[in-house]
Structure formats: structure tokens, C-alpha cells
mmCIF file as Biopython writes it, N, C-alpha, C and O atoms, coordinates in Angstrom:
data_model
#
loop_
_atom_site.group_PDB
_atom_site.id
_atom_site.type_symbol
_atom_site.label_atom_id
_atom_site.label_alt_id
_atom_site.label_comp_id
_atom_site.label_asym_id
_atom_site.label_entity_id
_atom_site.label_seq_id
_atom_site.pdbx_PDB_ins_code
_atom_site.Cartn_x
_atom_site.Cartn_y
_atom_site.Cartn_z
_atom_site.occupancy
_atom_site.B_iso_or_equiv
_atom_site.auth_seq_id
_atom_site.auth_asym_id
_atom_site.pdbx_PDB_model_num
ATOM 1   N N  . UNK A ? 1  ? -180.972 -94.198  45.643 1.0 0.0 1  A 1 
ATOM 2   C CA . UNK A ? 1  ? -180.973 -93.308  46.788 1.0 0.0 1  A 1 
ATOM 3   C C  . UNK A ? 1  ? -182.296 -92.542  46.815 1.0 0.0 1  A 1 
ATOM 4   O O  . UNK A ? 1  ? -182.726 -92.000  45.797 1.0 0.0 1  A 1 
ATOM 5   N N  . UNK A ? 2  ? -182.930 -92.502  47.969 1.0 0.0 2  A 1 
ATOM 6   C CA . UNK A ? 2  ? -184.208 -91.820  48.121 1.0 0.0 2  A 1 
ATOM 7   C C  . UNK A ? 2  ? -183.988 -90.332  48.363 1.0 0.0 2  A 1 
ATOM 8   O O  . UNK A ? 2  ? -183.133 -89.946  49.160 1.0 0.0 2  A 1 
ATOM 9   N N  . UNK A ? 3  ? -184.754 -89.508  47.679 1.0 0.0 3  A 1 
ATOM 10  C CA . UNK A ? 3  ? -184.669 -88.062  47.851 1.0 0.0 3  A 1 
ATOM 11  C C  . UNK A ? 3  ? -185.696 -87.637  48.896 1.0 0.0 3  A 1 
ATOM 12  O O  . UNK A ? 3  ? -186.891 -87.884  48.732 1.0 0.0 3  A 1 
ATOM 13  N N  . UNK A ? 4  ? -185.238 -87.005  49.955 1.0 0.0 4  A 1 
ATOM 14  C CA . UNK A ? 4  ? -186.122 -86.558  51.026 1.0 0.0 4  A 1 
ATOM 15  C C  . UNK A ? 4  ? -186.446 -85.089  50.809 1.0 0.0 4  A 1 
ATOM 16  O O  . UNK A ? 4  ? -185.559 -84.265  50.584 1.0 0.0 4  A 1 
ATOM 17  N N  . UNK A ? 5  ? -187.732 -84.778  50.881 1.0 0.0 5  A 1 
ATOM 18  C CA . UNK A ? 5  ? -188.176 -83.394  50.726 1.0 0.0 5  A 1 
ATOM 19  C C  . UNK A ? 5  ? -187.712 -82.599  51.936 1.0 0.0 5  A 1 
ATOM 20  O O  . UNK A ? 5  ? -187.962 -83.004  53.071 1.0 0.0 5  A 1 
ATOM 21  N N  . UNK A ? 6  ? -187.041 -81.475  51.711 1.0 0.0 6  A 1 
ATOM 22  C CA . UNK A ? 6  ? -186.483 -80.706  52.823 1.0 0.0 6  A 1 
ATOM 23  C C  . UNK A ? 6  ? -187.486 -79.735  53.428 1.0 0.0 6  A 1 
ATOM 24  O O  . UNK A ? 6  ? -187.499 -79.552  54.645 1.0 0.0 6  A 1 
ATOM 25  N N  . UNK A ? 7  ? -188.326 -79.108  52.610 1.0 0.0 7  A 1 
ATOM 26  C CA . UNK A ? 7  ? -189.275 -78.118  53.113 1.0 0.0 7  A 1 
ATOM 27  C C  . UNK A ? 7  ? -190.693 -78.660  53.007 1.0 0.0 7  A 1 
ATOM 28  O O  . UNK A ? 7  ? -191.089 -79.206  51.977 1.0 0.0 7  A 1 
ATOM 29  N N  . UNK A ? 8  ? -191.448 -78.501  54.084 1.0 0.0 8  A 1 
ATOM 30  C CA . UNK A ? 8  ? -192.806 -79.029  54.140 1.0 0.0 8  A 1 
ATOM 31  C C  . UNK A ? 8  ? -193.812 -77.896  54.273 1.0 0.0 8  A 1 
ATOM 32  O O  . UNK A ? 8  ? -193.543 -76.880  54.913 1.0 0.0 8  A 1 
ATOM 33  N N  . UNK A ? 9  ? -194.963 -78.086  53.666 1.0 0.0 9  A 1 
ATOM 34  C CA . UNK A ? 9  ? -196.068 -77.143  53.823 1.0 0.0 9  A 1 
ATOM 35  C C  . UNK A ? 9  ? -196.601 -77.261  55.256 1.0 0.0 9  A 1 
ATOM 36  O O  . UNK A ? 9  ? -196.282 -78.225  55.952 1.0 0.0 9  A 1 
ATOM 37  N N  . UNK A ? 10 ? -197.405 -76.294  55.704 1.0 0.0 10 A 1 
ATOM 38  C CA . UNK A ? 10 ? -197.991 -76.418  57.045 1.0 0.0 10 A 1 
ATOM 39  C C  . UNK A ? 10 ? -198.784 -77.720  57.227 1.0 0.0 10 A 1 
ATOM 40  O O  . UNK A ? 10 ? -198.745 -78.323  58.299 1.0 0.0 10 A 1 
ATOM 41  N N  . UNK A ? 11 ? -199.497 -78.149  56.190 1.0 0.0 11 A 1 
ATOM 42  C CA . UNK A ? 11 ? -200.258 -79.401  56.284 1.0 0.0 11 A 1 
ATOM 43  C C  . UNK A ? 11 ? -199.319 -80.587  56.488 1.0 0.0 11 A 1 
ATOM 44  O O  . UNK A ? 11 ? -199.546 -81.426  57.359 1.0 0.0 11 A 1 
ATOM 45  N N  . UNK A ? 12 ? -198.266 -80.647  55.679 1.0 0.0 12 A 1 
ATOM 46  C CA . UNK A ? 12 ? -197.294 -81.737  55.794 1.0 0.0 12 A 1 
ATOM 47  C C  . UNK A ? 12 ? -196.570 -81.677  57.136 1.0 0.0 12 A 1 
ATOM 48  O O  . UNK A ? 12 ? -196.355 -82.706  57.776 1.0 0.0 12 A 1 
ATOM 49  N N  . UNK A ? 13 ? -196.195 -80.472  57.558 1.0 0.0 13 A 1 
ATOM 50  C CA . UNK A ? 13 ? -195.481 -80.305  58.831 1.0 0.0 13 A 1 
ATOM 51  C C  . UNK A ? 13 ? -196.356 -80.719  60.005 1.0 0.0 13 A 1 
ATOM 52  O O  . UNK A ? 13 ? -195.871 -81.335  60.954 1.0 0.0 13 A 1 
ATOM 53  N N  . UNK A ? 14 ? -197.638 -80.386  59.949 1.0 0.0 14 A 1 
ATOM 54  C CA . UNK A ? 14 ? -198.537 -80.758  61.047 1.0 0.0 14 A 1 
ATOM 55  C C  . UNK A ? 14 ? -198.640 -82.274  61.165 1.0 0.0 14 A 1 
ATOM 56  O O  . UNK A ? 14 ? -198.658 -82.810  62.273 1.0 0.0 14 A 1 
ATOM 57  N N  . UNK A ? 15 ? -198.706 -82.962  60.041 1.0 0.0 15 A 1 
ATOM 58  C CA . UNK A ? 15 ? -198.747 -84.424  60.059 1.0 0.0 15 A 1 
ATOM 59  C C  . UNK A ? 15 ? -197.432 -84.997  60.579 1.0 0.0 15 A 1 
ATOM 60  O O  . UNK A ? 15 ? -197.431 -85.979  61.321 1.0 0.0 15 A 1 
ATOM 61  N N  . UNK A ? 16 ? -196.330 -84.396  60.199 1.0 0.0 16 A 1 
ATOM 62  C CA . UNK A ? 16 ? -195.005 -84.857  60.606 1.0 0.0 16 A 1 
ATOM 63  C C  . UNK A ? 16 ? -194.814 -84.730  62.116 1.0 0.0 16 A 1 
ATOM 64  O O  . UNK A ? 16 ? -194.279 -85.632  62.762 1.0 0.0 16 A 1 
ATOM 65  N N  . UNK A ? 17 ? -195.262 -83.591  62.674 1.0 0.0 17 A 1 
ATOM 66  C CA . UNK A ? 17 ? -195.090 -83.322  64.106 1.0 0.0 17 A 1 
ATOM 67  C C  . UNK A ? 17 ? -196.198 -83.974  64.937 1.0 0.0 17 A 1 
ATOM 68  O O  . UNK A ? 17 ? -196.001 -84.271  66.115 1.0 0.0 17 A 1 
ATOM 69  N N  . UNK A ? 18 ? -197.362 -84.194  64.321 1.0 0.0 18 A 1 
ATOM 70  C CA . UNK A ? 18 ? -198.464 -84.832  65.036 1.0 0.0 18 A 1 
ATOM 71  C C  . UNK A ? 18 ? -199.417 -83.858  65.705 1.0 0.0 18 A 1 
ATOM 72  O O  . UNK A ? 18 ? -200.013 -84.169  66.736 1.0 0.0 18 A 1 
ATOM 73  N N  . UNK A ? 19 ? -199.560 -82.679  65.116 1.0 0.0 19 A 1 
ATOM 74  C CA . UNK A ? 19 ? -200.510 -81.680  65.612 1.0 0.0 19 A 1 
ATOM 75  C C  . UNK A ? 19 ? -201.355 -81.208  64.428 1.0 0.0 19 A 1 
ATOM 76  O O  . UNK A ? 19 ? -201.070 -81.554  63.281 1.0 0.0 19 A 1 
ATOM 77  N N  . UNK A ? 20 ? -202.386 -80.424  64.703 1.0 0.0 20 A 1 
ATOM 78  C CA . UNK A ? 20 ? -203.220 -79.909  63.623 1.0 0.0 20 A 1 
ATOM 79  C C  . UNK A ? 20 ? -202.570 -78.687  62.976 1.0 0.0 20 A 1 
ATOM 80  O O  . UNK A ? 20 ? -201.677 -78.062  63.549 1.0 0.0 20 A 1 
ATOM 81  N N  . UNK A ? 21 ? -203.036 -78.366  61.780 1.0 0.0 21 A 1 
ATOM 82  C CA . UNK A ? 21 ? -202.551 -77.153  61.112 1.0 0.0 21 A 1 
ATOM 83  C C  . UNK A ? 21 ? -202.875 -75.917  61.933 1.0 0.0 21 A 1 
ATOM 84  O O  . UNK A ? 21 ? -202.080 -74.980  61.995 1.0 0.0 21 A 1 
ATOM 85  N N  . UNK A ? 22 ? -204.049 -75.915  62.567 1.0 0.0 22 A 1 
ATOM 86  C CA . UNK A ? 22 ? -204.423 -74.744  63.372 1.0 0.0 22 A 1 
ATOM 87  C C  . UNK A ? 22 ? -203.510 -74.595  64.583 1.0 0.0 22 A 1 
ATOM 88  O O  . UNK A ? 22 ? -203.249 -73.477  65.026 1.0 0.0 22 A 1 
ATOM 89  N N  . UNK A ? 23 ? -203.021 -75.707  65.120 1.0 0.0 23 A 1 
ATOM 90  C CA . UNK A ? 23 ? -202.064 -75.628  66.227 1.0 0.0 23 A 1 
ATOM 91  C C  . UNK A ? 23 ? -200.763 -74.988  65.752 1.0 0.0 23 A 1 
ATOM 92  O O  . UNK A ? 23 ? -200.204 -74.137  66.443 1.0 0.0 23 A 1 
ATOM 93  N N  . UNK A ? 24 ? -200.279 -75.389  64.580 1.0 0.0 24 A 1 
ATOM 94  C CA . UNK A ? 24 ? -199.065 -74.761  64.035 1.0 0.0 24 A 1 
ATOM 95  C C  . UNK A ? 24 ? -199.277 -73.261  63.841 1.0 0.0 24 A 1 
ATOM 96  O O  . UNK A ? 24 ? -198.387 -72.462  64.127 1.0 0.0 24 A 1 
ATOM 97  N N  . UNK A ? 25 ? -200.455 -72.885  63.355 1.0 0.0 25 A 1 
ATOM 98  C CA . UNK A ? 25 ? -200.750 -71.467  63.153 1.0 0.0 25 A 1 
ATOM 99  C C  . UNK A ? 25 ? -200.744 -70.725  64.484 1.0 0.0 25 A 1 
ATOM 100 O O  . UNK A ? 25 ? -200.213 -69.617  64.567 1.0 0.0 25 A 1 
ATOM 101 N N  . UNK A ? 26 ? -201.322 -71.313  65.523 1.0 0.0 26 A 1 
ATOM 102 C CA . UNK A ? 26 ? -201.315 -70.697  66.858 1.0 0.0 26 A 1 
ATOM 103 C C  . UNK A ? 26 ? -199.886 -70.558  67.368 1.0 0.0 26 A 1 
ATOM 104 O O  . UNK A ? 26 ? -199.518 -69.525  67.927 1.0 0.0 26 A 1 
ATOM 105 N N  . UNK A ? 27 ? -199.079 -71.604  67.175 1.0 0.0 27 A 1 
ATOM 106 C CA . UNK A ? 27 ? -197.692 -71.564  67.624 1.0 0.0 27 A 1 
ATOM 107 C C  . UNK A ? 27 ? -196.933 -70.435  66.932 1.0 0.0 27 A 1 
ATOM 108 O O  . UNK A ? 27 ? -196.125 -69.755  67.564 1.0 0.0 27 A 1 
ATOM 109 N N  . UNK A ? 28 ? -197.187 -70.228  65.628 1.0 0.0 28 A 1 
ATOM 110 C CA . UNK A ? 28 ? -196.521 -69.125  64.912 1.0 0.0 28 A 1 
ATOM 111 C C  . UNK A ? 28 ? -196.941 -67.789  65.505 1.0 0.0 28 A 1 
ATOM 112 O O  . UNK A ? 28 ? -196.119 -66.884  65.653 1.0 0.0 28 A 1 
ATOM 113 N N  . UNK A ? 29 ? -198.213 -67.664  65.843 1.0 0.0 29 A 1 
ATOM 114 C CA . UNK A ? 29 ? -198.753 -66.409  66.372 1.0 0.0 29 A 1 
ATOM 115 C C  . UNK A ? 29 ? -198.195 -66.078  67.746 1.0 0.0 29 A 1 
ATOM 116 O O  . UNK A ? 29 ? -197.841 -64.931  68.019 1.0 0.0 29 A 1 
ATOM 117 N N  . UNK A ? 30 ? -198.116 -67.096  68.621 1.0 0.0 30 A 1 
ATOM 118 C CA . UNK A ? 30 ? -197.672 -66.827  69.997 1.0 0.0 30 A 1 
ATOM 119 C C  . UNK A ? 30 ? -196.173 -67.018  70.191 1.0 0.0 30 A 1 
ATOM 120 O O  . UNK A ? 30 ? -195.647 -66.747  71.271 1.0 0.0 30 A 1 
ATOM 121 N N  . UNK A ? 31 ? -195.487 -67.481  69.155 1.0 0.0 31 A 1 
ATOM 122 C CA . UNK A ? 31 ? -194.032 -67.559  69.220 1.0 0.0 31 A 1 
ATOM 123 C C  . UNK A ? 31 ? -193.467 -68.816  69.861 1.0 0.0 31 A 1 
ATOM 124 O O  . UNK A ? 31 ? -192.391 -68.778  70.457 1.0 0.0 31 A 1 
ATOM 125 N N  . UNK A ? 32 ? -194.189 -69.939  69.742 1.0 0.0 32 A 1 
ATOM 126 C CA . UNK A ? 32 ? -193.634 -71.218  70.210 1.0 0.0 32 A 1 
ATOM 127 C C  . UNK A ? 32 ? -192.348 -71.476  69.423 1.0 0.0 32 A 1 
ATOM 128 O O  . UNK A ? 32 ? -192.266 -71.161  68.236 1.0 0.0 32 A 1 
ATOM 129 N N  . UNK A ? 33 ? -191.361 -72.041  70.082 1.0 0.0 33 A 1 
ATOM 130 C CA . UNK A ? 33 ? -190.031 -72.205  69.493 1.0 0.0 33 A 1 
ATOM 131 C C  . UNK A ? 33 ? -190.002 -73.300  68.423 1.0 0.0 33 A 1 
ATOM 132 O O  . UNK A ? 33 ? -189.381 -74.347  68.609 1.0 0.0 33 A 1 
ATOM 133 N N  . UNK A ? 34 ? -190.669 -73.048  67.321 1.0 0.0 34 A 1 
ATOM 134 C CA . UNK A ? 34 ? -190.633 -73.936  66.163 1.0 0.0 34 A 1 
ATOM 135 C C  . UNK A ? 34 ? -190.427 -73.039  64.948 1.0 0.0 34 A 1 
ATOM 136 O O  . UNK A ? 34 ? -191.338 -72.328  64.525 1.0 0.0 34 A 1 
ATOM 137 N N  . UNK A ? 35 ? -189.230 -73.082  64.398 1.0 0.0 35 A 1 
ATOM 138 C CA . UNK A ? 35 ? -188.877 -72.165  63.317 1.0 0.0 35 A 1 
ATOM 139 C C  . UNK A ? 35 ? -189.633 -72.493  62.031 1.0 0.0 35 A 1 
ATOM 140 O O  . UNK A ? 35 ? -189.948 -73.650  61.754 1.0 0.0 35 A 1 
ATOM 141 N N  . UNK A ? 36 ? -189.914 -71.455  61.259 1.0 0.0 36 A 1 
ATOM 142 C CA . UNK A ? 36 ? -190.551 -71.601  59.955 1.0 0.0 36 A 1 
ATOM 143 C C  . UNK A ? 36 ? -189.997 -70.534  59.025 1.0 0.0 36 A 1 
ATOM 144 O O  . UNK A ? 36 ? -189.362 -69.579  59.473 1.0 0.0 36 A 1 
ATOM 145 N N  . UNK A ? 37 ? -190.238 -70.698  57.733 1.0 0.0 37 A 1 
ATOM 146 C CA . UNK A ? 37 ? -189.798 -69.723  56.739 1.0 0.0 37 A 1 
ATOM 147 C C  . UNK A ? 37 ? -191.021 -69.112  56.078 1.0 0.0 37 A 1 
ATOM 148 O O  . UNK A ? 37 ? -191.995 -69.804  55.780 1.0 0.0 37 A 1 
ATOM 149 N N  . UNK A ? 38 ? -190.957 -67.822  55.855 1.0 0.0 38 A 1 
ATOM 150 C CA . UNK A ? 38 ? -192.016 -67.113  55.149 1.0 0.0 38 A 1 
ATOM 151 C C  . UNK A ? 38 ? -191.432 -66.693  53.807 1.0 0.0 38 A 1 
ATOM 152 O O  . UNK A ? 38 ? -190.553 -65.834  53.747 1.0 0.0 38 A 1 
ATOM 153 N N  . UNK A ? 39 ? -191.922 -67.300  52.731 1.0 0.0 39 A 1 
ATOM 154 C CA . UNK A ? 39 ? -191.381 -67.069  51.394 1.0 0.0 39 A 1 
ATOM 155 C C  . UNK A ? 39 ? -192.304 -66.167  50.590 1.0 0.0 39 A 1 
ATOM 156 O O  . UNK A ? 39 ? -193.525 -66.288  50.683 1.0 0.0 39 A 1 
ATOM 157 N N  . UNK A ? 40 ? -191.740 -65.277  49.813 1.0 0.0 40 A 1 
ATOM 158 C CA . UNK A ? 40 ? -192.524 -64.391  48.965 1.0 0.0 40 A 1 
ATOM 159 C C  . UNK A ? 40 ? -192.696 -63.028  49.597 1.0 0.0 40 A 1 
ATOM 160 O O  . UNK A ? 40 ? -192.115 -62.729  50.640 1.0 0.0 40 A 1 
ATOM 161 N N  . UNK A ? 41 ? -193.512 -62.196  48.941 1.0 0.0 41 A 1 
ATOM 162 C CA . UNK A ? 41 ? -193.742 -60.850  49.462 1.0 0.0 41 A 1 
ATOM 163 C C  . UNK A ? 41 ? -194.943 -60.846  50.411 1.0 0.0 41 A 1 
ATOM 164 O O  . UNK A ? 41 ? -195.567 -61.883  50.637 1.0 0.0 41 A 1 
ATOM 165 N N  . UNK A ? 42 ? -195.254 -59.697  50.950 1.0 0.0 42 A 1 
ATOM 166 C CA . UNK A ? 42 ? -196.308 -59.581  51.964 1.0 0.0 42 A 1 
ATOM 167 C C  . UNK A ? 42 ? -197.678 -60.013  51.449 1.0 0.0 42 A 1 
ATOM 168 O O  . UNK A ? 42 ? -198.506 -60.482  52.229 1.0 0.0 42 A 1 
ATOM 169 N N  . UNK A ? 43 ? -197.927 -59.864  50.159 1.0 0.0 43 A 1 
ATOM 170 C CA . UNK A ? 43 ? -199.251 -60.171  49.617 1.0 0.0 43 A 1 
ATOM 171 C C  . UNK A ? 43 ? -199.405 -61.622  49.185 1.0 0.0 43 A 1 
ATOM 172 O O  . UNK A ? 43 ? -200.521 -62.139  49.139 1.0 0.0 43 A 1 
ATOM 173 N N  . UNK A ? 44 ? -198.315 -62.271  48.873 1.0 0.0 44 A 1 
ATOM 174 C CA . UNK A ? 44 ? -198.426 -63.644  48.374 1.0 0.0 44 A 1 
ATOM 175 C C  . UNK A ? 44 ? -197.409 -64.566  49.040 1.0 0.0 44 A 1 
ATOM 176 O O  . UNK A ? 44 ? -196.848 -65.454  48.398 1.0 0.0 44 A 1 
ATOM 177 N N  . UNK A ? 45 ? -197.181 -64.349  50.319 1.0 0.0 45 A 1 
ATOM 178 C CA . UNK A ? 45 ? -196.183 -65.176  51.005 1.0 0.0 45 A 1 
ATOM 179 C C  . UNK A ? 45 ? -196.770 -66.537  51.355 1.0 0.0 45 A 1 
ATOM 180 O O  . UNK A ? 45 ? -197.984 -66.703  51.482 1.0 0.0 45 A 1 
ATOM 181 N N  . UNK A ? 46 ? -195.882 -67.493  51.505 1.0 0.0 46 A 1 
ATOM 182 C CA . UNK A ? 46 ? -196.306 -68.815  51.955 1.0 0.0 46 A 1 
ATOM 183 C C  . UNK A ? 46 ? -195.359 -69.286  53.040 1.0 0.0 46 A 1 
ATOM 184 O O  . UNK A ? 46 ? -194.189 -68.904  53.077 1.0 0.0 46 A 1 
ATOM 185 N N  . UNK A ? 47 ? -195.876 -70.111  53.908 1.0 0.0 47 A 1 
ATOM 186 C CA . UNK A ? 47 ? -195.127 -70.633  55.044 1.0 0.0 47 A 1 
ATOM 187 C C  . UNK A ? 47 ? -194.630 -72.031  54.696 1.0 0.0 47 A 1 
ATOM 188 O O  . UNK A ? 47 ? -195.378 -72.846  54.157 1.0 0.0 47 A 1 
ATOM 189 N N  . UNK A ? 48 ? -193.362 -72.304  55.008 1.0 0.0 48 A 1 
ATOM 190 C CA . UNK A ? 48 ? -192.806 -73.652  54.888 1.0 0.0 48 A 1 
ATOM 191 C C  . UNK A ? 48 ? -191.970 -73.947  56.130 1.0 0.0 48 A 1 
ATOM 192 O O  . UNK A ? 48 ? -191.483 -73.039  56.804 1.0 0.0 48 A 1 
ATOM 193 N N  . UNK A ? 49 ? -191.818 -75.216  56.410 1.0 0.0 49 A 1 
ATOM 194 C CA . UNK A ? 49 ? -191.030 -75.673  57.549 1.0 0.0 49 A 1 
ATOM 195 C C  . UNK A ? 49 ? -189.884 -76.535  57.047 1.0 0.0 49 A 1 
ATOM 196 O O  . UNK A ? 49 ? -190.083 -77.429  56.223 1.0 0.0 49 A 1 
ATOM 197 N N  . UNK A ? 50 ? -188.695 -76.265  57.542 1.0 0.0 50 A 1 
ATOM 198 C CA . UNK A ? 50 ? -187.512 -77.069  57.230 1.0 0.0 50 A 1 
ATOM 199 C C  . UNK A ? 50 ? -187.605 -78.350  58.059 1.0 0.0 50 A 1 
ATOM 200 O O  . UNK A ? 50 ? -187.762 -78.292  59.278 1.0 0.0 50 A 1 
ATOM 201 N N  . UNK A ? 51 ? -187.511 -79.482  57.411 1.0 0.0 51 A 1 
ATOM 202 C CA . UNK A ? 51 ? -187.668 -80.763  58.106 1.0 0.0 51 A 1 
ATOM 203 C C  . UNK A ? 51 ? -186.616 -80.936  59.207 1.0 0.0 51 A 1 
ATOM 204 O O  . UNK A ? 51 ? -186.869 -81.612  60.204 1.0 0.0 51 A 1 
ATOM 205 N N  . UNK A ? 52 ? -185.439 -80.329  59.029 1.0 0.0 52 A 1 
ATOM 206 C CA . UNK A ? 52 ? -184.396 -80.413  60.055 1.0 0.0 52 A 1 
ATOM 207 C C  . UNK A ? 52 ? -184.821 -79.661  61.319 1.0 0.0 52 A 1 
ATOM 208 O O  . UNK A ? 52 ? -184.528 -80.099  62.431 1.0 0.0 52 A 1 
ATOM 209 N N  . UNK A ? 53 ? -185.515 -78.524  61.148 1.0 0.0 53 A 1 
ATOM 210 C CA . UNK A ? 53 ? -186.033 -77.784  62.306 1.0 0.0 53 A 1 
ATOM 211 C C  . UNK A ? 53 ? -187.133 -78.574  63.010 1.0 0.0 53 A 1 
ATOM 212 O O  . UNK A ? 53 ? -187.228 -78.553  64.238 1.0 0.0 53 A 1 
ATOM 213 N N  . UNK A ? 54 ? -187.962 -79.269  62.235 1.0 0.0 54 A 1 
ATOM 214 C CA . UNK A ? 54 ? -189.009 -80.100  62.837 1.0 0.0 54 A 1 
ATOM 215 C C  . UNK A ? 54 ? -188.385 -81.238  63.643 1.0 0.0 54 A 1 
ATOM 216 O O  . UNK A ? 54 ? -188.847 -81.561  64.737 1.0 0.0 54 A 1 
ATOM 217 N N  . UNK A ? 55 ? -187.329 -81.842  63.091 1.0 0.0 55 A 1 
ATOM 218 C CA . UNK A ? 55 ? -186.635 -82.913  63.815 1.0 0.0 55 A 1 
ATOM 219 C C  . UNK A ? 55 ? -186.027 -82.396  65.117 1.0 0.0 55 A 1 
ATOM 220 O O  . UNK A ? 55 ? -186.085 -83.074  66.143 1.0 0.0 55 A 1 
ATOM 221 N N  . UNK A ? 56 ? -185.441 -81.189  65.078 1.0 0.0 56 A 1 
ATOM 222 C CA . UNK A ? 56 ? -184.867 -80.604  66.301 1.0 0.0 56 A 1 
ATOM 223 C C  . UNK A ? 56 ? -185.961 -80.342  67.330 1.0 0.0 56 A 1 
ATOM 224 O O  . UNK A ? 56 ? -185.769 -80.591  68.521 1.0 0.0 56 A 1 
ATOM 225 N N  . UNK A ? 57 ? -187.105 -79.841  66.877 1.0 0.0 57 A 1 
ATOM 226 C CA . UNK A ? 57 ? -188.222 -79.578  67.788 1.0 0.0 57 A 1 
ATOM 227 C C  . UNK A ? 57 ? -188.683 -80.879  68.444 1.0 0.0 57 A 1 
ATOM 228 O O  . UNK A ? 57 ? -188.873 -80.931  69.660 1.0 0.0 57 A 1 
ATOM 229 N N  . UNK A ? 58 ? -188.860 -81.922  67.643 1.0 0.0 58 A 1 
ATOM 230 C CA . UNK A ? 58 ? -189.298 -83.214  68.175 1.0 0.0 58 A 1 
ATOM 231 C C  . UNK A ? 58 ? -188.271 -83.746  69.171 1.0 0.0 58 A 1 
ATOM 232 O O  . UNK A ? 58 ? -188.640 -84.235  70.239 1.0 0.0 58 A 1 
ATOM 233 N N  . UNK A ? 59 ? -186.988 -83.654  68.832 1.0 0.0 59 A 1 
ATOM 234 C CA . UNK A ? 59 ? -185.931 -84.134  69.730 1.0 0.0 59 A 1 
ATOM 235 C C  . UNK A ? 59 ? -185.930 -83.373  71.049 1.0 0.0 59 A 1 
ATOM 236 O O  . UNK A ? 59 ? -185.595 -83.939  72.089 1.0 0.0 59 A 1 
ATOM 237 N N  . UNK A ? 60 ? -186.301 -82.097  71.017 1.0 0.0 60 A 1 
ATOM 238 C CA . UNK A ? 60 ? -186.315 -81.295  72.248 1.0 0.0 60 A 1 
ATOM 239 C C  . UNK A ? 60 ? -187.436 -81.708  73.195 1.0 0.0 60 A 1 
ATOM 240 O O  . UNK A ? 60 ? -187.451 -81.302  74.356 1.0 0.0 60 A 1 
ATOM 241 N N  . UNK A ? 61 ? -188.367 -82.509  72.704 1.0 0.0 61 A 1 
ATOM 242 C CA . UNK A ? 61 ? -189.511 -82.938  73.517 1.0 0.0 61 A 1 
ATOM 243 C C  . UNK A ? 61 ? -189.310 -84.326  74.132 1.0 0.0 61 A 1 
ATOM 244 O O  . UNK A ? 61 ? -190.221 -84.869  74.758 1.0 0.0 61 A 1 
ATOM 245 N N  . UNK A ? 62 ? -188.121 -84.893  73.953 1.0 0.0 62 A 1 
ATOM 246 C CA . UNK A ? 62 ? -187.848 -86.211  74.533 1.0 0.0 62 A 1 
ATOM 247 C C  . UNK A ? 62 ? -187.928 -86.149  76.046 1.0 0.0 62 A 1 
ATOM 248 O O  . UNK A ? 62 ? -187.494 -85.182  76.672 1.0 0.0 62 A 1 
ATOM 249 N N  . UNK A ? 63 ? -188.483 -87.183  76.610 1.0 0.0 63 A 1 
ATOM 250 C CA . UNK A ? 63 ? -188.578 -87.295  78.065 1.0 0.0 63 A 1 
ATOM 251 C C  . UNK A ? 63 ? -187.717 -88.476  78.482 1.0 0.0 63 A 1 
ATOM 252 O O  . UNK A ? 63 ? -187.878 -89.587  77.976 1.0 0.0 63 A 1 
ATOM 253 N N  . UNK A ? 64 ? -186.814 -88.228  79.398 1.0 0.0 64 A 1 
ATOM 254 C CA . UNK A ? 64 ? -185.956 -89.299  79.899 1.0 0.0 64 A 1 
ATOM 255 C C  . UNK A ? 64 ? -186.445 -89.698  81.280 1.0 0.0 64 A 1 
ATOM 256 O O  . UNK A ? 64 ? -186.671 -88.854  82.147 1.0 0.0 64 A 1 
ATOM 257 N N  . UNK A ? 65 ? -186.602 -90.982  81.465 1.0 0.0 65 A 1 
ATOM 258 C CA . UNK A ? 65 ? -187.051 -91.499  82.751 1.0 0.0 65 A 1 
ATOM 259 C C  . UNK A ? 65 ? -185.885 -92.251  83.384 1.0 0.0 65 A 1 
ATOM 260 O O  . UNK A ? 65 ? -185.315 -93.165  82.789 1.0 0.0 65 A 1 
ATOM 261 N N  . UNK A ? 66 ? -185.553 -91.851  84.579 1.0 0.0 66 A 1 
ATOM 262 C CA . UNK A ? 66 ? -184.477 -92.507  85.313 1.0 0.0 66 A 1 
ATOM 263 C C  . UNK A ? 66 ? -185.095 -93.318  86.439 1.0 0.0 66 A 1 
ATOM 264 O O  . UNK A ? 66 ? -185.872 -92.798  87.240 1.0 0.0 66 A 1 
ATOM 265 N N  . UNK A ? 67 ? -184.753 -94.559  86.493 1.0 0.0 67 A 1 
ATOM 266 C CA . UNK A ? 67 ? -185.257 -95.427  87.558 1.0 0.0 67 A 1 
ATOM 267 C C  . UNK A ? 67 ? -184.213 -95.483  88.668 1.0 0.0 67 A 1 
ATOM 268 O O  . UNK A ? 67 ? -183.009 -95.521  88.415 1.0 0.0 67 A 1 
ATOM 269 N N  . UNK A ? 68 ? -184.697 -95.487  89.876 1.0 0.0 68 A 1 
ATOM 270 C CA . UNK A ? 68 ? -183.789 -95.561  91.019 1.0 0.0 68 A 1 
ATOM 271 C C  . UNK A ? 68 ? -183.069 -96.897  91.075 1.0 0.0 68 A 1 
ATOM 272 O O  . UNK A ? 68 ? -183.562 -97.898  90.555 1.0 0.0 68 A 1 
ATOM 273 N N  . UNK A ? 69 ? -181.917 -96.909  91.699 1.0 0.0 69 A 1 
ATOM 274 C CA . UNK A ? 69 ? -181.159 -98.149  91.859 1.0 0.0 69 A 1 
ATOM 275 C C  . UNK A ? 69 ? -181.849 -99.030  92.879 1.0 0.0 69 A 1 
ATOM 276 O O  . UNK A ? 69 ? -182.392 -98.535  93.868 1.0 0.0 69 A 1 
ATOM 277 N N  . UNK A ? 70 ? -181.831 -100.328 92.646 1.0 0.0 70 A 1 
ATOM 278 C CA . UNK A ? 70 ? -182.472 -101.259 93.585 1.0 0.0 70 A 1 
ATOM 279 C C  . UNK A ? 70 ? -181.444 -101.971 94.397 1.0 0.0 70 A 1 
ATOM 280 O O  . UNK A ? 70 ? -181.789 -102.797 95.243 1.0 0.0 70 A 1 
#
């Protein structure tokens, strides 16, 4: 059984979602609806992303195309 990493660093998350790390940082600053966790205290905190939240974000971006009946 393969063990899947649940929490990703910003670098890993950016690769997973397909954007740059700086884009993720901008999204955190302006409040784009992509959840993240801030671990540690104010001086030594680190950001991680739950892979399940990344999957939900990606799923929310699906585009459905409906073709008219012929």
C-alpha cells in the first residue's frame, strides 16, 4: 500500500496545483479561497497545505461544457 503525504509545503503545493509559489503567497495575502495551515509560533511558523483542500480547490475549478441538442 502506498503512503500518500497529506500535508505539502508551499513549493510542493504550487507544483500540485500548477501555479508558482509566489502566486500561492499572493492568494494567501488577498484571501483567495484556498485553505492553508500555519504551524508554529509567530516567529518560526511555517505554511503547509492539506492535499484534500488542494483537491477540493482543483475540483471547484472544473468547467462543464454543455452542447446543444441537434
